[in-house]
BALOBA-1460 file (C-alpha; in Angstrom, 3 decimals):
// residues 339
<rec num="1" residu="x" x="-249.578" y="40.795" z="-9.280"/>
<rec num="2" residu="x" x="-251.054" y="38.045" z="-10.878"/>
<rec num="3" residu="x" x="-253.341" y="38.343" z="-13.634"/>
<rec num="4" residu="x" x="-257.346" y="37.172" z="-14.176"/>
<rec num="5" residu="x" x="-255.242" y="34.533" z="-16.448"/>
<rec num="6" residu="x" x="-252.565" y="33.523" z="-14.635"/>
<rec num="7" residu="x" x="-255.074" y="32.699" z="-11.279"/>
<rec num="8" residu="x" x="-256.975" y="30.272" z="-13.810"/>
<rec num="9" residu="x" x="-253.407" y="29.060" z="-15.101"/>
<rec num="10" residu="x" x="-253.306" y="28.301" z="-10.839"/>
<rec num="11" residu="x" x="-256.603" y="26.980" z="-10.821"/>
<rec num="12" residu="x" x="-255.987" y="24.184" z="-13.454"/>
<rec num="13" residu="x" x="-252.644" y="23.569" z="-12.246"/>
<rec num="14" residu="x" x="-253.935" y="22.864" z="-8.759"/>
<rec num="15" residu="x" x="-256.245" y="20.366" z="-10.170"/>
<rec num="16" residu="x" x="-254.386" y="18.532" z="-12.680"/>
<rec num="17" residu="x" x="-251.715" y="18.103" z="-10.040"/>
<rec num="18" residu="x" x="-254.062" y="16.714" z="-7.606"/>
<rec num="19" residu="x" x="-255.540" y="14.794" z="-9.646"/>
<rec num="20" residu="x" x="-252.629" y="12.997" z="-11.211"/>
<rec num="21" residu="x" x="-249.805" y="13.746" z="-8.653"/>
<rec num="22" residu="x" x="-247.737" y="14.727" z="-11.930"/>
<rec num="23" residu="x" x="-245.968" y="18.098" z="-11.667"/>
<rec num="24" residu="x" x="-247.965" y="20.536" z="-14.283"/>
<rec num="25" residu="x" x="-246.086" y="21.907" z="-17.305"/>
<rec num="26" residu="x" x="-247.690" y="24.858" z="-20.156"/>
<rec num="27" residu="x" x="-247.450" y="22.268" z="-23.240"/>
<rec num="28" residu="x" x="-249.569" y="20.077" z="-20.892"/>
<rec num="29" residu="x" x="-251.851" y="22.755" z="-19.634"/>
<rec num="30" residu="x" x="-252.090" y="23.933" z="-23.605"/>
<rec num="31" residu="x" x="-253.196" y="20.510" z="-24.552"/>
<rec num="32" residu="x" x="-255.826" y="19.698" z="-21.981"/>
<rec num="33" residu="x" x="-257.487" y="23.205" z="-21.416"/>
<rec num="34" residu="x" x="-259.150" y="26.401" z="-24.125"/>
<rec num="35" residu="x" x="-256.199" y="29.251" z="-23.259"/>
<rec num="36" residu="x" x="-256.493" y="30.580" z="-26.629"/>
<rec num="37" residu="x" x="-252.783" y="31.167" z="-26.088"/>
<rec num="38" residu="x" x="-249.441" y="29.575" z="-26.690"/>
<rec num="39" residu="x" x="-247.580" y="27.460" z="-24.283"/>
<rec num="40" residu="x" x="-245.102" y="30.469" z="-24.021"/>
<rec num="41" residu="x" x="-247.486" y="33.144" z="-22.714"/>
<rec num="42" residu="x" x="-248.528" y="29.819" z="-20.695"/>
<rec num="43" residu="x" x="-245.009" y="29.517" z="-19.470"/>
<rec num="44" residu="x" x="-244.487" y="33.402" z="-18.821"/>
<rec num="45" residu="x" x="-247.700" y="33.132" z="-16.653"/>
<rec num="46" residu="x" x="-246.131" y="30.329" z="-14.725"/>
<rec num="47" residu="x" x="-242.852" y="32.458" z="-14.034"/>
<rec num="48" residu="x" x="-245.240" y="35.295" z="-12.606"/>
<rec num="49" residu="x" x="-246.890" y="32.668" z="-10.589"/>
<rec num="50" residu="x" x="-243.615" y="31.282" z="-9.332"/>
<rec num="51" residu="x" x="-242.137" y="34.801" z="-8.378"/>
<rec num="52" residu="x" x="-245.135" y="35.537" z="-6.028"/>
<rec num="53" residu="x" x="-244.476" y="31.847" z="-4.494"/>
<rec num="54" residu="x" x="-247.531" y="30.340" z="-5.424"/>
<rec num="55" residu="x" x="-246.162" y="27.302" z="-7.160"/>
<rec num="56" residu="x" x="-242.311" y="25.253" z="-7.645"/>
<rec num="57" residu="x" x="-240.410" y="23.094" z="-9.405"/>
<rec num="58" residu="x" x="-240.155" y="20.055" z="-7.644"/>
<rec num="59" residu="x" x="-236.378" y="19.035" z="-8.333"/>
<rec num="60" residu="x" x="-235.585" y="18.531" z="-11.563"/>
<rec num="61" residu="x" x="-238.739" y="18.894" z="-13.291"/>
<rec num="62" residu="x" x="-240.119" y="20.740" z="-15.751"/>
<rec num="63" residu="x" x="-243.519" y="20.883" z="-14.229"/>
<rec num="64" residu="x" x="-244.915" y="23.208" z="-11.622"/>
<rec num="65" residu="x" x="-246.823" y="22.199" z="-8.426"/>
<rec num="66" residu="x" x="-248.504" y="24.398" z="-5.613"/>
<rec num="67" residu="x" x="-246.877" y="25.710" z="-2.782"/>
<rec num="68" residu="x" x="-248.684" y="25.655" z="0.483"/>
<rec num="69" residu="x" x="-249.469" y="29.466" z="-0.160"/>
<rec num="70" residu="x" x="-250.866" y="28.452" z="-4.118"/>
<rec num="71" residu="x" x="-252.975" y="26.018" z="-1.910"/>
<rec num="72" residu="x" x="-254.270" y="28.478" z="-0.140"/>
<rec num="73" residu="x" x="-255.133" y="31.184" z="-2.380"/>
<rec num="74" residu="x" x="-256.992" y="28.397" z="-4.098"/>
<rec num="75" residu="x" x="-258.888" y="27.582" z="-1.348"/>
<rec num="76" residu="x" x="-260.244" y="30.946" z="-0.333"/>
<rec num="77" residu="x" x="-260.997" y="32.352" z="-4.107"/>
<rec num="78" residu="x" x="-260.375" y="29.614" z="-6.743"/>
<rec num="79" residu="x" x="-262.287" y="26.146" z="-5.809"/>
<rec num="80" residu="x" x="-265.626" y="25.379" z="-7.475"/>
<rec num="81" residu="x" x="-268.425" y="25.239" z="-4.719"/>
<rec num="82" residu="x" x="-269.311" y="21.665" z="-4.944"/>
<rec num="83" residu="x" x="-272.612" y="19.746" z="-3.022"/>
<rec num="84" residu="x" x="-272.460" y="15.783" z="-2.815"/>
<rec num="85" residu="x" x="-274.532" y="13.806" z="-5.142"/>
<rec num="86" residu="x" x="-277.820" y="12.765" z="-4.705"/>
<rec num="87" residu="x" x="-276.641" y="8.922" z="-4.106"/>
<rec num="88" residu="x" x="-273.814" y="10.356" z="-1.470"/>
<rec num="89" residu="x" x="-276.923" y="11.623" z="0.525"/>
<rec num="90" residu="x" x="-279.207" y="9.123" z="0.638"/>
<rec num="91" residu="x" x="-275.833" y="6.601" z="1.302"/>
<rec num="92" residu="x" x="-275.252" y="9.131" z="4.513"/>
<rec num="93" residu="x" x="-278.991" y="9.338" z="5.471"/>
<rec num="94" residu="x" x="-279.290" y="5.609" z="5.150"/>
<rec num="95" residu="x" x="-275.718" y="4.719" z="7.028"/>
<rec num="96" residu="x" x="-276.609" y="7.174" z="10.132"/>
<rec num="97" residu="x" x="-279.859" y="6.605" z="10.721"/>
<rec num="98" residu="x" x="-279.623" y="3.100" z="11.235"/>
<rec num="99" residu="x" x="-276.954" y="3.657" z="13.847"/>
<rec num="100" residu="x" x="-278.581" y="2.062" z="17.272"/>
<rec num="101" residu="x" x="-276.936" y="4.066" z="20.074"/>
<rec num="102" residu="x" x="-273.981" y="7.426" z="20.451"/>
<rec num="103" residu="x" x="-270.724" y="5.628" z="20.347"/>
<rec num="104" residu="x" x="-272.053" y="3.947" z="17.315"/>
<rec num="105" residu="x" x="-273.645" y="6.592" z="15.371"/>
<rec num="106" residu="x" x="-269.947" y="8.364" z="15.886"/>
<rec num="107" residu="x" x="-267.983" y="5.087" z="15.057"/>
<rec num="108" residu="x" x="-270.208" y="5.072" z="11.836"/>
<rec num="109" residu="x" x="-269.590" y="8.991" z="11.149"/>
<rec num="110" residu="x" x="-265.992" y="8.729" z="11.127"/>
<rec num="111" residu="x" x="-265.601" y="5.548" z="8.701"/>
<rec num="112" residu="x" x="-268.437" y="7.047" z="6.385"/>
<rec num="113" residu="x" x="-266.505" y="10.330" z="6.089"/>
<rec num="114" residu="x" x="-263.190" y="8.449" z="5.543"/>
<rec num="115" residu="x" x="-264.535" y="6.771" z="2.662"/>
<rec num="116" residu="x" x="-265.647" y="9.290" z="0.974"/>
<rec num="117" residu="x" x="-262.810" y="11.607" z="1.553"/>
<rec num="118" residu="x" x="-260.202" y="8.830" z="1.407"/>
<rec num="119" residu="x" x="-258.639" y="10.940" z="4.205"/>
<rec num="120" residu="x" x="-258.285" y="10.573" z="7.747"/>
<rec num="121" residu="x" x="-261.302" y="10.967" z="9.326"/>
<rec num="122" residu="x" x="-261.890" y="12.187" z="13.283"/>
<rec num="123" residu="x" x="-264.636" y="13.147" z="15.404"/>
<rec num="124" residu="x" x="-264.793" y="14.545" z="18.674"/>
<rec num="125" residu="x" x="-266.898" y="13.317" z="21.466"/>
<rec num="126" residu="x" x="-269.078" y="16.409" z="22.693"/>
<rec num="127" residu="x" x="-268.876" y="17.886" z="26.179"/>
<rec num="128" residu="x" x="-271.740" y="16.567" z="28.724"/>
<rec num="129" residu="x" x="-272.327" y="19.852" z="30.048"/>
<rec num="130" residu="x" x="-275.508" y="20.662" z="28.964"/>
<rec num="131" residu="x" x="-276.258" y="17.031" z="28.544"/>
<rec num="132" residu="x" x="-279.355" y="15.689" z="30.642"/>
<rec num="133" residu="x" x="-279.534" y="12.031" z="32.297"/>
<rec num="134" residu="x" x="-282.379" y="9.502" z="31.096"/>
<rec num="135" residu="x" x="-281.711" y="7.177" z="33.089"/>
<rec num="136" residu="x" x="-278.845" y="4.841" z="35.691"/>
<rec num="137" residu="x" x="-278.165" y="0.985" z="35.709"/>
<rec num="138" residu="x" x="-275.829" y="-0.530" z="38.458"/>
<rec num="139" residu="x" x="-275.087" y="-4.143" z="37.654"/>
<rec num="140" residu="x" x="-274.042" y="-6.412" z="40.618"/>
<rec num="141" residu="x" x="-270.560" y="-7.516" z="39.295"/>
<rec num="142" residu="x" x="-269.958" y="-9.297" z="43.043"/>
<rec num="143" residu="x" x="-267.232" y="-8.508" z="45.368"/>
<rec num="144" residu="x" x="-268.632" y="-5.589" z="46.497"/>
<rec num="145" residu="x" x="-268.274" y="-4.458" z="42.686"/>
<rec num="146" residu="x" x="-270.861" y="-2.771" z="40.506"/>
<rec num="147" residu="x" x="-270.719" y="-1.137" z="37.170"/>
<rec num="148" residu="x" x="-272.722" y="2.128" z="36.801"/>
<rec num="149" residu="x" x="-274.351" y="2.516" z="33.280"/>
<rec num="150" residu="x" x="-275.309" y="6.378" z="32.342"/>
<rec num="151" residu="x" x="-277.487" y="7.251" z="29.378"/>
<rec num="152" residu="x" x="-277.980" y="10.385" z="28.216"/>
<rec num="153" residu="x" x="-280.494" y="11.849" z="26.586"/>
<rec num="154" residu="x" x="-278.909" y="12.205" z="23.088"/>
<rec num="155" residu="x" x="-278.144" y="8.175" z="23.423"/>
<rec num="156" residu="x" x="-274.160" y="8.511" z="24.868"/>
<rec num="157" residu="x" x="-273.797" y="5.584" z="27.086"/>
<rec num="158" residu="x" x="-270.471" y="5.965" z="29.957"/>
<rec num="159" residu="x" x="-270.149" y="2.931" z="31.619"/>
<rec num="160" residu="x" x="-268.230" y="3.518" z="35.085"/>
<rec num="161" residu="x" x="-266.713" y="0.153" z="37.296"/>
<rec num="162" residu="x" x="-267.514" y="1.062" z="41.066"/>
<rec num="163" residu="x" x="-266.518" y="0.316" z="44.393"/>
<rec num="164" residu="x" x="-268.794" y="-0.237" z="46.614"/>
<rec num="165" residu="x" x="-266.959" y="-0.862" z="49.960"/>
<rec num="166" residu="x" x="-270.306" y="-3.124" z="51.123"/>
<rec num="167" residu="x" x="-271.597" y="-5.798" z="50.227"/>
<rec num="168" residu="x" x="-275.469" y="-5.341" z="49.050"/>
<rec num="169" residu="x" x="-277.977" y="-7.565" z="47.846"/>
<rec num="170" residu="x" x="-279.571" y="-7.375" z="44.421"/>
<rec num="171" residu="x" x="-283.201" y="-6.001" z="46.241"/>
<rec num="172" residu="x" x="-280.457" y="-3.555" z="48.197"/>
<rec num="173" residu="x" x="-278.814" y="-2.416" z="44.529"/>
<rec num="174" residu="x" x="-282.688" y="-1.875" z="42.924"/>
<rec num="175" residu="x" x="-283.747" y="0.046" z="45.788"/>
<rec num="176" residu="x" x="-280.564" y="2.187" z="45.149"/>
<rec num="177" residu="x" x="-280.949" y="2.320" z="41.768"/>
<rec num="178" residu="x" x="-284.425" y="3.684" z="41.727"/>
<rec num="179" residu="x" x="-283.776" y="6.484" z="44.813"/>
<rec num="180" residu="x" x="-280.441" y="7.291" z="42.332"/>
<rec num="181" residu="x" x="-283.064" y="7.653" z="39.281"/>
<rec num="182" residu="x" x="-285.334" y="9.480" z="40.905"/>
<rec num="183" residu="x" x="-282.944" y="11.855" z="41.780"/>
<rec num="184" residu="x" x="-281.340" y="12.336" z="38.714"/>
<rec num="185" residu="x" x="-284.041" y="11.993" z="36.099"/>
<rec num="186" residu="x" x="-283.521" y="15.050" z="33.520"/>
<rec num="187" residu="x" x="-280.497" y="16.519" z="35.553"/>
<rec num="188" residu="x" x="-277.599" y="17.795" z="34.044"/>
<rec num="189" residu="x" x="-274.629" y="16.144" z="34.089"/>
<rec num="190" residu="x" x="-272.571" y="18.616" z="35.463"/>
<rec num="191" residu="x" x="-275.356" y="18.088" z="38.479"/>
<rec num="192" residu="x" x="-275.177" y="14.215" z="38.646"/>
<rec num="193" residu="x" x="-272.470" y="13.955" z="41.778"/>
<rec num="194" residu="x" x="-274.566" y="15.993" z="43.971"/>
<rec num="195" residu="x" x="-277.636" y="14.860" z="43.150"/>
<rec num="196" residu="x" x="-276.429" y="11.934" z="44.114"/>
<rec num="197" residu="x" x="-274.283" y="12.401" z="46.785"/>
<rec num="198" residu="x" x="-278.412" y="14.177" z="48.354"/>
<rec num="199" residu="x" x="-279.311" y="10.552" z="48.808"/>
<rec num="200" residu="x" x="-277.227" y="9.810" z="52.014"/>
<rec num="201" residu="x" x="-280.092" y="11.345" z="53.865"/>
<rec num="202" residu="x" x="-282.963" y="9.598" z="52.557"/>
<rec num="203" residu="x" x="-281.028" y="5.713" z="51.994"/>
<rec num="204" residu="x" x="-280.518" y="3.350" z="55.233"/>
<rec num="205" residu="x" x="-277.072" y="3.593" z="57.084"/>
<rec num="206" residu="x" x="-275.844" y="0.730" z="55.570"/>
<rec num="207" residu="x" x="-276.035" y="2.206" z="51.940"/>
<rec num="208" residu="x" x="-274.812" y="5.164" z="52.479"/>
<rec num="209" residu="x" x="-270.815" y="4.242" z="51.555"/>
<rec num="210" residu="x" x="-272.338" y="2.916" z="48.281"/>
<rec num="211" residu="x" x="-273.939" y="6.222" z="47.732"/>
<rec num="212" residu="x" x="-270.503" y="8.627" z="48.074"/>
<rec num="213" residu="x" x="-268.868" y="5.976" z="46.455"/>
<rec num="214" residu="x" x="-270.784" y="6.080" z="43.583"/>
<rec num="215" residu="x" x="-271.273" y="9.755" z="43.153"/>
<rec num="216" residu="x" x="-267.211" y="10.151" z="43.127"/>
<rec num="217" residu="x" x="-266.659" y="7.833" z="41.147"/>
<rec num="218" residu="x" x="-269.436" y="9.688" z="38.552"/>
<rec num="219" residu="x" x="-267.712" y="12.899" z="39.458"/>
<rec num="220" residu="x" x="-264.479" y="11.501" z="38.095"/>
<rec num="221" residu="x" x="-265.902" y="10.173" z="34.933"/>
<rec num="222" residu="x" x="-267.833" y="13.601" z="34.284"/>
<rec num="223" residu="x" x="-263.610" y="15.411" z="34.175"/>
<rec num="224" residu="x" x="-262.364" y="12.626" z="32.364"/>
<rec num="225" residu="x" x="-265.289" y="13.531" z="30.089"/>
<rec num="226" residu="x" x="-264.399" y="17.047" z="29.489"/>
<rec num="227" residu="x" x="-260.819" y="16.134" z="28.828"/>
<rec num="228" residu="x" x="-262.587" y="15.305" z="25.608"/>
<rec num="229" residu="x" x="-261.786" y="11.693" z="23.543"/>
<rec num="230" residu="x" x="-261.599" y="11.688" z="19.569"/>
<rec num="231" residu="x" x="-262.580" y="8.820" z="17.468"/>
<rec num="232" residu="x" x="-260.583" y="8.251" z="13.863"/>
<rec num="233" residu="x" x="-260.896" y="5.891" z="11.284"/>
<rec num="234" residu="x" x="-258.926" y="5.779" z="7.855"/>
<rec num="235" residu="x" x="-255.420" y="6.021" z="8.914"/>
<rec num="236" residu="x" x="-255.088" y="3.376" z="6.205"/>
<rec num="237" residu="x" x="-255.423" y="6.469" z="3.266"/>
<rec num="238" residu="x" x="-252.437" y="8.152" z="4.750"/>
<rec num="239" residu="x" x="-250.637" y="4.996" z="3.978"/>
<rec num="240" residu="x" x="-251.631" y="5.132" z="0.473"/>
<rec num="241" residu="x" x="-251.099" y="8.473" z="-0.288"/>
<rec num="242" residu="x" x="-247.243" y="8.184" z="1.759"/>
<rec num="243" residu="x" x="-245.534" y="9.359" z="-1.255"/>
<rec num="244" residu="x" x="-247.287" y="12.545" z="-0.844"/>
<rec num="245" residu="x" x="-245.008" y="13.130" z="2.091"/>
<rec num="246" residu="x" x="-241.650" y="13.625" z="0.230"/>
<rec num="247" residu="x" x="-240.023" y="13.033" z="3.321"/>
<rec num="248" residu="x" x="-241.364" y="10.387" z="5.031"/>
<rec num="249" residu="x" x="-244.862" y="9.293" z="6.522"/>
<rec num="250" residu="x" x="-244.087" y="9.069" z="9.790"/>
<rec num="251" residu="x" x="-244.251" y="12.390" z="11.357"/>
<rec num="252" residu="x" x="-247.808" y="12.536" z="10.469"/>
<rec num="253" residu="x" x="-248.546" y="9.201" z="11.739"/>
<rec num="254" residu="x" x="-247.017" y="10.081" z="14.806"/>
<rec num="255" residu="x" x="-248.916" y="13.469" z="14.522"/>
<rec num="256" residu="x" x="-252.716" y="12.097" z="14.626"/>
<rec num="257" residu="x" x="-251.985" y="9.725" z="17.647"/>
<rec num="258" residu="x" x="-251.125" y="12.715" z="19.968"/>
<rec num="259" residu="x" x="-255.138" y="13.197" z="20.393"/>
<rec num="260" residu="x" x="-254.685" y="15.685" z="22.235"/>
<rec num="261" residu="x" x="-252.777" y="17.844" z="20.140"/>
<rec num="262" residu="x" x="-254.765" y="16.772" z="17.069"/>
<rec num="263" residu="x" x="-257.606" y="18.077" z="18.956"/>
<rec num="264" residu="x" x="-256.233" y="21.710" z="19.673"/>
<rec num="265" residu="x" x="-255.057" y="21.935" z="16.602"/>
<rec num="266" residu="x" x="-258.608" y="21.280" z="15.306"/>
<rec num="267" residu="x" x="-260.727" y="23.501" z="17.874"/>
<rec num="268" residu="x" x="-258.273" y="25.876" z="17.006"/>
<rec num="269" residu="x" x="-259.289" y="26.172" z="13.941"/>
<rec num="270" residu="x" x="-262.824" y="27.596" z="15.187"/>
<rec num="271" residu="x" x="-265.301" y="26.054" z="12.557"/>
<rec num="272" residu="x" x="-268.924" y="26.808" z="13.182"/>
<rec num="273" residu="x" x="-271.801" y="24.501" z="11.604"/>
<rec num="274" residu="x" x="-272.144" y="25.010" z="8.156"/>
<rec num="275" residu="x" x="-268.637" y="26.330" z="7.959"/>
<rec num="276" residu="x" x="-265.242" y="24.560" z="7.015"/>
<rec num="277" residu="x" x="-262.187" y="26.230" z="8.159"/>
<rec num="278" residu="x" x="-258.995" y="24.841" z="6.263"/>
<rec num="279" residu="x" x="-255.299" y="24.765" z="7.415"/>
<rec num="280" residu="x" x="-252.374" y="23.889" z="4.984"/>
<rec num="281" residu="x" x="-248.706" y="23.279" z="5.724"/>
<rec num="282" residu="x" x="-246.960" y="24.743" z="7.372"/>
<rec num="283" residu="x" x="-250.106" y="27.142" z="8.502"/>
<rec num="284" residu="x" x="-250.629" y="24.749" z="11.608"/>
<rec num="285" residu="x" x="-247.905" y="24.497" z="14.344"/>
<rec num="286" residu="x" x="-247.107" y="20.845" z="14.785"/>
<rec num="287" residu="x" x="-243.919" y="20.150" z="11.964"/>
<rec num="288" residu="x" x="-245.169" y="16.772" z="12.268"/>
<rec num="289" residu="x" x="-248.228" y="17.945" z="9.899"/>
<rec num="290" residu="x" x="-245.784" y="20.590" z="8.102"/>
<rec num="291" residu="x" x="-246.791" y="18.468" z="4.363"/>
<rec num="292" residu="x" x="-250.539" y="18.345" z="5.221"/>
<rec num="293" residu="x" x="-253.598" y="19.446" z="5.636"/>
<rec num="294" residu="x" x="-256.242" y="20.251" z="8.383"/>
<rec num="295" residu="x" x="-260.056" y="20.604" z="7.317"/>
<rec num="296" residu="x" x="-262.814" y="21.637" z="10.169"/>
<rec num="297" residu="x" x="-266.305" y="22.000" z="11.194"/>
<rec num="298" residu="x" x="-268.631" y="21.854" z="13.444"/>
<rec num="299" residu="x" x="-271.676" y="19.751" z="14.985"/>
<rec num="300" residu="x" x="-273.831" y="19.953" z="17.732"/>
<rec num="301" residu="x" x="-275.622" y="17.376" z="20.084"/>
<rec num="302" residu="x" x="-278.216" y="18.371" z="22.763"/>
<rec num="303" residu="x" x="-276.672" y="22.212" z="22.371"/>
<rec num="304" residu="x" x="-273.031" y="20.860" z="23.090"/>
<rec num="305" residu="x" x="-270.605" y="22.089" z="20.300"/>
<rec num="306" residu="x" x="-268.232" y="19.711" z="19.028"/>
<rec num="307" residu="x" x="-265.411" y="19.034" z="16.043"/>
<rec num="308" residu="x" x="-265.797" y="16.532" z="12.812"/>
<rec num="309" residu="x" x="-262.733" y="16.850" z="10.839"/>
<rec num="310" residu="x" x="-260.308" y="15.826" z="8.070"/>
<rec num="311" residu="x" x="-256.167" y="15.079" z="7.922"/>
<rec num="312" residu="x" x="-254.410" y="14.451" z="4.580"/>
<rec num="313" residu="x" x="-252.281" y="15.417" z="2.292"/>
<rec num="314" residu="x" x="-251.698" y="18.964" z="1.152"/>
<rec num="315" residu="x" x="-252.113" y="17.607" z="-2.712"/>
<rec num="316" residu="x" x="-256.050" y="16.613" z="-1.635"/>
<rec num="317" residu="x" x="-259.791" y="17.121" z="-3.376"/>
<rec num="318" residu="x" x="-260.391" y="20.505" z="-1.559"/>
<rec num="319" residu="x" x="-263.664" y="21.102" z="-2.897"/>
<rec num="320" residu="x" x="-265.044" y="17.665" z="-2.498"/>
<rec num="321" residu="x" x="-263.508" y="17.343" z="1.050"/>
<rec num="322" residu="x" x="-265.103" y="20.213" z="1.881"/>
<rec num="323" residu="x" x="-268.388" y="19.446" z="0.648"/>
<rec num="324" residu="x" x="-268.498" y="15.591" z="2.456"/>
<rec num="325" residu="x" x="-267.269" y="16.977" z="5.484"/>
<rec num="326" residu="x" x="-269.951" y="19.864" z="6.073"/>
<rec num="327" residu="x" x="-272.641" y="17.539" z="4.580"/>
<rec num="328" residu="x" x="-271.772" y="14.875" z="7.212"/>
<rec num="329" residu="x" x="-271.248" y="17.260" z="9.965"/>
<rec num="330" residu="x" x="-274.965" y="18.222" z="8.875"/>
<rec num="331" residu="x" x="-276.574" y="14.851" z="9.158"/>
<rec num="332" residu="x" x="-274.897" y="13.814" z="12.122"/>
<rec num="333" residu="x" x="-276.551" y="17.014" z="14.070"/>
<rec num="334" residu="x" x="-280.064" y="16.200" z="12.549"/>
<rec num="335" residu="x" x="-279.302" y="12.222" z="13.515"/>
<rec num="336" residu="x" x="-278.552" y="13.835" z="16.969"/>
<rec num="337" residu="x" x="-281.605" y="16.247" z="17.464"/>
<rec num="338" residu="x" x="-283.512" y="14.120" z="16.433"/>
<rec num="339" residu="x" x="-283.280" y="11.578" z="19.018"/>
């Protein structure tokens, strides 16, 4: 059973180790913090923490560092609740509000979060299930090909190269585009293919092959979107903290490159909006990330929920990072809701 003072000792060990990257000894604790007891008493507290596997001595060092279990206790019970500063709030607001389109907004989001936390930032694209179509454009590329641009009500833009099978004049393409928009404007993405296919009974016979290929291509595009995709920024931050990974940083870099695996880990953490889930070290199943921590929270776009995440070494400033990812997710949702 760890005493209240023992918990306070653990708290300062975590905080001092995170800020200095140096193992923390009893003398340093007495010198830096006002416990009002001797170094010998602090050593006894540290011995009990070590028995509970909350701290450990790295190699031959006289100091101690937190274990995954120690970090978990700190995050769940000892970490101070932090809030971002007014300056940070203003920076987030301006940076995200200036985004021109959906893709740029998500790109800015991960870059901003990476800069705020000095970790790897990840954002998951929302699926298109309940997103509605605002407009479709067809751009002739010649040689029986066209670029189909689908603009959603949340500002998301999807582009698909389509083989039309027939050569269409600019007038035919404009007529087809007008007919498609009349059918699909305001419809759900899940209704897109069926709505376009219904045009085959309304267009001239010569345009039917083009309608069929457009419907098929957009159906494939929607299926691909359901696989989900990620945007990532800040991988260089991992390299800068490479010494936090005792063996090698390469397993961590390999793990975050496996986007399907990373997405699975983040979504399994099941964090809702305004909640931040934290997975530390060996708590998650991927061996490449056993010296890393993952933070995950939710944001929403047109009713579709998606995930915002952070990846970094277990030696991270959990309080500040939790505050940052929560604030960015909240602002991202607000910006998307206003579109």
